[in-house]
C-alpha positions as CSV (number, residue, x, y, z in Angstrom):
1,M,9.3,-149.3,53.8
2,L,6.0,-147.5,53.2
3,L,5.9,-146.2,56.7
4,C,9.5,-144.9,56.4
5,L,8.6,-143.0,53.2
6,L,5.5,-141.5,54.8
7,D,7.4,-140.5,57.9
8,Y,10.1,-138.9,55.7
9,Q,7.6,-137.0,53.7
10,Y,5.8,-135.9,56.8
11,V,9.0,-134.5,58.3
12,Q,9.8,-132.6,55.1
13,I,6.3,-131.1,54.9
14,S,6.3,-130.1,58.5
15,V,9.7,-128.4,58.2
16,K,8.5,-126.5,55.1
17,M,5.3,-125.4,56.9
18,R,7.3,-124.3,59.9
19,D,9.7,-122.3,57.8
20,S,6.9,-120.7,55.8
21,S,5.2,-119.5,58.9
22,I,8.2,-117.3,60.0
23,P,7.7,-114.8,57.1
24,L,4.0,-114.7,57.9
25,Q,4.7,-113.9,61.6
26,R,7.1,-111.2,60.5
27,Y,4.5,-109.8,58.1
28,R,1.9,-109.6,60.9
29,K,4.4,-107.9,63.2
30,M,5.3,-105.4,60.5
31,L,1.6,-104.7,59.9
32,G,1.1,-104.0,63.6
33,K,3.9,-101.5,63.6
34,I,2.6,-99.8,60.5
35,H,-0.8,-99.4,62.0
36,A,0.7,-98.0,65.2
37,K,2.7,-95.4,63.3
38,E,-0.4,-94.5,61.2
39,D,-2.3,-93.6,64.4
40,R,0.6,-91.4,65.5
41,V,0.6,-89.7,62.1
42,L,-3.1,-89.0,62.3
43,D,-2.7,-87.6,65.8
44,L,0.1,-85.4,64.7
45,D,-2.1,-84.1,61.8
46,D,-4.8,-83.2,64.4
47,V,-2.2,-81.4,66.6
48,L,-1.0,-79.3,63.6
49,K,-4.6,-78.4,62.7
50,Y,-5.2,-77.2,66.3
51,A,-2.0,-75.2,66.4
52,D,-2.9,-73.2,63.3
53,A,-4.9,-70.5,65.2
54,N,-5.7,-68.3,62.2
55,A,-6.5,-71.2,59.9
56,D,-4.2,-69.9,57.1
57,G,-2.6,-73.3,56.6
58,V,0.8,-72.2,57.9
59,I,2.0,-72.4,61.4
60,D,4.2,-69.4,62.2
61,F,6.4,-69.0,65.2
62,E,3.9,-67.1,67.3
63,E,1.2,-69.7,66.8
64,W,3.6,-72.5,67.6
65,R,4.8,-70.6,70.7
66,Q,1.3,-69.9,72.0
67,D,0.3,-73.6,71.4
68,L,3.3,-74.8,73.4
69,I,2.6,-72.3,76.2
70,K,-1.1,-73.4,76.3
71,Y,-0.1,-77.1,76.7
72,A,3.0,-76.6,78.9
73,V,3.0,-78.7,82.1
């Protein structure tokens, strides 16, 4: 009887632990995606800084056009 109770409790605990690890895995996956997007945002910020030729804080059409021409393949 004692072994039966221990086995039952073990199964319940293992099921709870397995179910609780799923949100943790999703959380880690979400963090990975956030960090990847953060890198892209930083890269985009650098690109915008380089495109602003006269450093006035505003990219006008001519600056944007010249930057596109410079990096055109």
